[in-house]
C-alpha positions as CSV (number, residue, x, y, z in Angstrom):
1,M,128.9,0.5,31.8
2,C,130.6,3.2,34.0
3,T,132.1,4.9,31.0
4,M,129.0,5.5,29.4
5,F,127.2,7.1,32.8
6,R,130.2,9.5,32.8
7,T,129.6,10.9,29.0
8,I,125.8,11.2,29.2
9,F,126.1,12.9,32.7
10,L,128.3,15.3,31.0
11,A,126.5,15.5,28.4
12,C,123.1,16.8,30.3
13,T,125.3,19.2,32.4
14,G,126.7,21.2,29.5
15,F,122.9,21.4,27.7
16,L,122.1,23.1,31.1
17,V,125.0,25.3,31.4
18,I,124.2,26.7,27.6
19,G,120.5,26.9,28.5
20,T,121.2,29.3,31.2
21,L,123.8,31.3,29.4
22,L,121.1,31.9,26.4
23,S,118.3,32.9,28.8
24,G,120.6,35.4,30.6
25,C,121.3,37.5,27.0
26,S,117.7,37.0,26.1
27,K,116.6,39.8,28.9
28,K,118.0,43.4,28.9
29,S,119.0,45.2,32.3
30,A,116.1,48.0,33.6
31,P,117.7,50.9,33.9
32,A,118.3,52.8,37.2
33,G,115.5,55.8,37.4
34,P,114.8,58.4,39.8
35,P,113.2,58.0,43.4
36,P,110.1,57.7,43.0
37,G,107.6,60.5,44.8
38,G,110.3,63.2,44.2
39,P,112.3,65.2,47.5
40,P,110.6,63.4,50.8
41,E,108.2,66.1,53.0
42,V,108.5,67.1,56.5
43,S,106.1,69.2,58.5
44,V,107.0,72.6,59.2
45,I,106.3,75.5,61.5
46,T,106.8,79.2,60.6
47,I,107.9,81.3,63.5
48,E,106.1,83.9,64.7
49,P,106.6,85.9,67.4
50,Q,104.0,86.0,70.4
51,R,102.4,87.8,73.6
52,I,102.7,84.9,76.8
53,T,103.1,85.0,80.3
54,L,105.4,83.3,82.0
55,T,104.8,81.3,85.2
56,S,106.5,79.6,87.9
57,E,105.3,76.4,89.3
58,L,106.1,76.3,92.9
59,S,105.8,74.0,95.6
60,G,104.5,75.1,99.3
61,R,102.7,74.8,102.5
62,V,99.6,76.1,103.4
63,S,99.6,77.4,107.1
64,A,96.2,79.4,108.2
65,S,96.4,83.1,108.4
66,Q,95.7,83.5,112.2
67,T,96.8,80.8,114.7
68,A,96.0,81.5,118.4
69,E,96.6,78.9,121.4
70,V,94.7,79.2,124.4
71,R,96.1,79.0,127.6
72,P,94.1,80.2,131.1
73,Q,95.3,83.6,132.9
74,V,94.6,82.5,136.1
75,G,94.7,79.1,138.1
76,G,91.3,76.8,139.4
77,I,89.7,73.7,138.5
78,I,87.8,73.7,135.0
79,K,84.4,73.5,135.6
80,K,83.0,72.9,132.2
81,Q,84.1,73.2,128.8
82,L,81.8,75.2,126.6
83,F,82.8,74.1,123.2
84,R,82.4,71.2,120.6
85,E,85.3,70.2,119.6
86,G,86.2,70.9,115.6
87,S,83.6,73.9,115.5
88,D,84.1,77.2,114.1
89,V,84.4,79.7,117.4
90,A,83.7,83.0,116.9
91,A,86.1,86.0,119.1
92,G,84.7,86.5,122.9
93,T,83.2,83.3,123.0
94,V,83.5,81.6,126.3
95,L,85.3,78.1,125.8
96,Y,86.0,77.2,129.5
97,Q,84.7,78.4,133.0
98,I,87.1,78.1,135.7
99,D,86.0,78.0,139.3
100,P,85.3,81.4,139.9
101,S,84.5,80.8,143.6
102,S,88.1,82.1,145.1
103,Y,88.1,84.8,142.7
104,Q,84.7,86.3,143.2
105,A,85.7,86.6,147.3
106,S,88.6,88.5,146.5
107,F,86.3,90.8,144.3
108,N,83.9,91.2,146.7
109,G,86.5,92.1,149.3
110,A,88.4,94.5,147.1
111,K,84.8,96.2,147.0
112,A,84.6,96.1,150.4
113,A,87.6,98.2,150.9
114,L,87.0,100.6,148.2
115,A,84.3,101.6,150.6
116,K,86.0,101.8,153.6
117,A,88.5,103.9,151.9
118,E,85.9,106.3,151.0
119,A,83.6,106.9,153.9
120,N,87.4,107.6,155.5
121,L,88.0,110.3,153.3
122,A,84.8,111.5,154.0
123,P,85.1,113.2,157.8
124,T,88.7,114.0,156.9
125,R,88.0,115.9,154.3
126,L,85.3,117.9,156.3
127,K,87.7,119.1,158.8
128,S,90.3,119.9,156.0
129,E,88.0,122.4,154.7
130,R,87.1,123.7,158.1
131,Y,90.3,123.9,159.4
132,R,91.3,125.9,156.2
133,E,89.2,128.9,156.9
134,L,90.3,128.9,160.8
135,V,94.0,129.2,159.7
136,K,93.4,132.1,157.9
137,I,92.4,133.8,161.5
138,N,95.0,131.9,163.1
139,A,91.9,129.7,165.3
140,V,94.3,126.9,164.9
141,S,97.4,126.2,164.2
142,K,99.4,126.4,161.2
143,Q,100.9,122.7,161.7
144,D,97.2,121.1,162.5
145,Y,96.2,122.2,159.6
146,D,99.1,120.9,157.6
147,D,98.2,117.7,159.6
148,I,94.8,117.3,158.4
149,S,95.6,117.9,154.7
150,A,97.9,115.3,155.0
151,A,95.4,113.3,156.4
152,M,93.2,114.2,153.5
153,K,95.5,112.9,150.8
154,L,96.2,109.7,152.1
155,A,92.9,109.0,152.7
156,E,92.4,110.2,148.9
157,A,95.6,107.7,147.9
158,E,93.7,104.9,150.0
159,I,90.7,105.2,147.4
160,E,92.8,105.2,144.6
161,S,94.7,102.0,145.7
162,A,91.5,99.9,146.6
163,K,90.4,101.1,142.9
164,A,93.2,99.1,141.5
165,A,92.6,96.4,143.9
166,L,88.7,96.0,142.8
167,E,89.8,96.1,138.8
168,S,92.8,93.8,139.4
169,A,90.1,91.1,141.4
170,R,87.7,91.8,138.6
171,I,90.1,91.3,135.8
172,N,90.6,87.7,137.8
173,L,87.0,87.2,138.3
174,A,86.9,87.5,134.7
175,Y,89.5,85.5,133.2
176,T,87.7,82.9,135.1
177,K,86.0,82.6,131.9
178,V,88.5,81.7,129.0
179,T,87.4,83.1,125.6
180,A,88.1,83.0,122.0
181,P,90.9,85.5,120.9
182,I,90.5,85.4,117.6
183,S,87.3,83.7,115.3
184,G,88.0,80.6,113.6
185,R,88.1,76.8,113.8
186,I,88.7,74.9,117.6
187,G,90.6,71.8,117.5
188,R,90.6,69.3,120.0
189,S,91.0,69.9,123.7
190,S,93.6,69.1,126.0
191,V,91.8,69.1,129.1
192,T,88.8,68.2,130.6
193,N,86.1,69.3,133.3
194,G,87.8,68.5,136.9
195,A,91.5,68.9,135.2
196,L,93.4,71.5,137.2
197,V,95.0,74.5,135.3
198,T,97.7,77.4,135.8
199,A,98.3,80.5,135.1
200,G,100.2,81.0,131.6
201,Q,101.2,77.3,131.6
202,G,102.8,75.3,128.8
203,A,100.6,73.4,126.8
204,P,97.5,74.9,125.4
205,L,94.1,74.0,126.3
206,A,93.1,74.4,122.9
207,T,94.2,75.8,119.3
208,I,92.1,78.1,117.2
209,Q,93.0,78.5,113.5
210,Q,91.6,81.0,110.9
211,L,90.7,79.2,107.6
212,S,89.4,81.9,105.5
213,P,91.4,83.0,104.4
214,V,94.6,81.1,103.9
215,N,98.6,81.4,103.5
216,V,100.3,79.9,101.2
217,D,104.1,80.0,101.8
218,V,106.3,78.9,98.9
219,T,110.1,79.0,98.3
220,Q,111.7,80.1,95.2
221,S,115.5,80.1,94.3
222,S,117.6,83.1,94.5
223,S,119.4,82.3,91.4
224,D,115.4,82.6,89.7
225,M,114.6,85.4,91.7
226,L,117.9,87.3,90.4
227,R,117.4,86.0,86.7
228,L,113.4,87.8,86.8
229,K,114.7,90.6,88.1
230,K,117.6,91.0,85.2
231,A,114.7,90.4,82.8
232,L,112.4,92.9,84.4
233,D,115.1,95.9,84.4
234,S,116.1,94.9,80.9
235,G,112.6,95.1,79.7
236,Q,112.4,91.7,78.4
237,L,109.8,91.1,80.9
238,S,107.2,93.4,81.7
239,H,104.4,93.7,84.2
240,K,100.6,93.2,84.0
241,G,99.6,96.0,86.7
242,G,98.2,95.6,89.8
243,Q,99.1,92.5,92.5
244,A,100.5,89.5,90.8
245,Q,98.1,86.7,90.7
246,V,98.7,83.4,91.7
247,K,96.9,80.0,91.2
248,L,97.1,76.7,92.8
249,L,97.3,72.7,91.9
250,L,96.1,70.7,95.1
251,E,97.9,67.3,96.2
252,D,95.9,65.4,93.4
253,G,96.8,67.6,90.6
254,T,93.4,69.3,90.5
255,P,93.4,73.0,90.2
256,Y,91.6,75.2,93.1
257,P,89.2,77.4,91.6
258,L,90.0,80.7,93.4
259,S,93.2,82.9,92.9
260,G,95.6,84.3,95.6
261,T,97.7,87.3,95.6
262,L,101.6,87.8,96.2
263,K,101.4,89.6,100.2
264,L,105.2,89.1,100.9
265,T,108.8,88.2,100.3
266,E,111.1,87.4,102.9
267,A,113.6,90.2,103.0
268,F,116.6,87.4,103.5
269,V,118.0,84.2,101.9
270,D,118.0,80.6,103.9
271,P,121.6,79.9,103.6
272,G,120.6,76.2,104.3
273,T,119.2,75.9,100.9
274,G,119.8,79.6,99.2
275,S,115.8,80.1,98.6
276,V,113.4,83.0,99.5
277,T,110.1,82.3,101.1
278,L,106.7,84.0,99.5
279,R,103.6,84.3,101.0
280,V,100.6,83.9,98.9
281,L,97.2,84.3,100.7
282,F,94.4,82.9,99.1
283,P,90.5,82.8,99.8
284,N,89.3,79.5,101.3
285,P,85.5,80.0,102.1
286,K,84.2,76.3,101.7
287,Q,87.5,75.5,104.0
288,L,89.2,73.1,101.7
289,L,92.3,74.3,101.9
290,L,93.6,72.8,105.5
291,P,97.1,73.9,107.0
292,G,100.1,72.0,106.4
293,M,98.5,70.6,102.9
294,F,101.3,70.3,100.0
295,V,100.1,72.3,97.4
296,R,102.3,73.7,93.9
297,A,101.2,77.3,93.1
298,I,101.9,78.4,89.4
299,L,103.3,82.6,90.4
300,E,103.0,84.7,87.3
301,E,106.6,86.1,86.7
302,G,105.8,88.8,83.6
303,V,105.0,89.5,80.3
304,K,107.3,89.0,77.2
305,D,105.5,90.7,74.3
306,Q,108.0,89.1,71.6
307,A,108.4,85.2,73.1
308,I,109.6,82.7,69.8
309,L,108.0,79.1,70.8
310,V,109.1,75.6,69.4
311,P,107.2,72.4,70.2
312,Q,109.9,70.6,72.0
313,R,109.3,67.5,69.4
314,G,111.5,69.5,66.8
315,V,114.4,70.1,69.7
316,T,117.1,68.4,69.5
317,R,121.2,68.1,71.3
318,N,124.1,68.0,69.2
319,P,127.2,66.3,70.3
320,A,128.2,69.0,72.5
321,G,124.7,69.3,74.1
322,N,123.6,72.4,72.7
323,A,119.8,72.4,72.1
324,M,119.4,72.5,67.9
325,V,116.4,72.4,65.2
326,M,116.3,71.2,61.5
327,V,115.0,74.1,59.4
328,V,114.1,74.6,56.0
329,G,116.0,77.1,54.0
330,T,114.9,79.6,51.2
331,D,116.7,77.0,48.8
332,E,114.6,74.2,49.9
333,K,117.5,72.6,51.8
334,V,117.5,71.2,55.0
335,A,120.3,73.0,57.4
336,P,121.1,72.5,61.2
337,Q,120.8,75.7,63.8
338,V,121.8,76.2,66.8
339,I,119.1,77.9,69.4
340,K,119.3,78.6,73.0
341,A,116.6,77.6,74.8
342,E,115.7,79.4,78.1
343,R,112.6,76.6,79.6
344,T,110.0,75.1,78.5
345,V,106.8,76.9,78.4
346,G,104.3,74.2,78.4
347,N,104.7,71.6,75.9
348,S,107.4,73.8,73.7
349,W,110.5,75.6,74.6
350,L,110.7,79.3,75.2
351,V,114.0,80.5,72.6
352,S,116.3,83.9,73.2
353,D,118.8,83.5,70.4
354,G,118.7,81.2,67.1
355,L,115.6,81.7,65.3
356,K,113.8,84.7,64.1
357,T,110.7,85.8,62.0
358,G,109.8,83.3,59.4
359,D,112.0,80.4,59.3
360,R,110.5,77.2,59.6
361,V,111.4,74.5,61.7
362,I,110.7,70.9,61.1
363,L,108.3,69.0,63.3
364,E,108.0,65.5,61.3
365,G,110.1,63.8,59.1
366,L,113.3,64.4,60.8
367,Q,114.5,61.2,59.7
368,K,114.4,62.2,56.2
369,A,115.8,65.6,57.0
370,R,119.4,65.4,56.8
371,P,121.6,68.5,56.2
372,G,121.6,69.5,53.0
373,T,118.7,67.2,51.7
374,V,116.4,69.1,49.6
375,V,112.4,68.4,50.8
376,K,109.3,69.2,50.1
377,A,108.4,71.6,53.1
378,V,104.3,71.2,54.1
379,P,102.7,73.0,57.3
380,F,102.7,71.0,60.6
381,G,99.4,69.1,61.2
382,S,98.0,69.5,57.3
383,K,97.2,66.1,55.8
384,P,99.6,64.6,53.6
385,A,99.4,64.6,49.6
386,A,98.0,61.7,47.8
387,T,100.9,59.9,46.0
388,A,99.6,57.7,42.8
389,P,100.5,53.6,42.8
390,P,103.3,53.5,40.3
391,T,101.8,52.2,36.3
392,A,103.4,49.4,35.6
393,K,104.8,49.7,31.5
394,A,104.6,46.6,29.4
395,E,108.2,45.4,28.2
396,K,109.3,44.6,24.5
397,K,110.8,41.8,23.9
């Protein structure tokens, strides 16, 4: 029985093997054809020099264009505060009233002393005039005339001294009214009614800041400043003419609507940071900019007439770390090109070496654009060409 089953199994296996070989021989292998669709398609831009304005974004802080600390110039008791904290005050506005009693008394005394000196001068002057005529005829001695002349000069000097004392008393009396030295916004008061203040005290009574216009102090590295000067001297950059205009970005990134003007560049480099301070003046009619606010200033450096820009998406780095792009040559083959990318301008690189007018730089399809590959270059941003679906051919048996 076992021998019969083994014979049947071997016979079936043989038939299956023979059937498989016959079916494989009946099909012809299809020959390998060229890759469908032709050369790979890449998107390129054609290099064309353009005129651009180069800018630098520098961080800085806002400061008041003028700041004055209000301090008393005479001592006494504060009788009354005459301003509202946080309000705008004009120069000369009375801010505090110091008790003027003692200063009024000193003024009155000085005024009386002047009147007394003037009264003493009148008879002395008349006597001097009489003696001047009498000494000519030897009616009085020359010594008497000299004495009365000296007395008159002393009386005149006493009048001048009394006038000076009166003026000093008048000034001190006026100082009892503490006025605003500048126009601007006044902050909180450090004293209240009844407080004792002294002349020239260290702590200010209040602080006034002028908020229109305001200063924005920004810092620029000395190396960037040297690079900019070299570019201007060599003619690579040119000035627009007039004063440099500066734009401003607020803390939340929104642009400030008004432009500023560069007013000052410090004449020294900070040894700790290696930077130079620039001061920009900004109008501030709505007082949106407040002292101490952090901002970013966009400073115009100059104009470059023949600038070559390449979008950042088309620039890569080779193993040596050099910037490079893929270009399509006249033979429609891809070739790598090392470039010198100086800086970014918006979303592009400013290229100073390695590219020329008419070069075609690949922006899309870089994964298919291997060096030496023949490609089909289309302008960047154009719609890809529609490809027809492959037609099926019936096999002939």
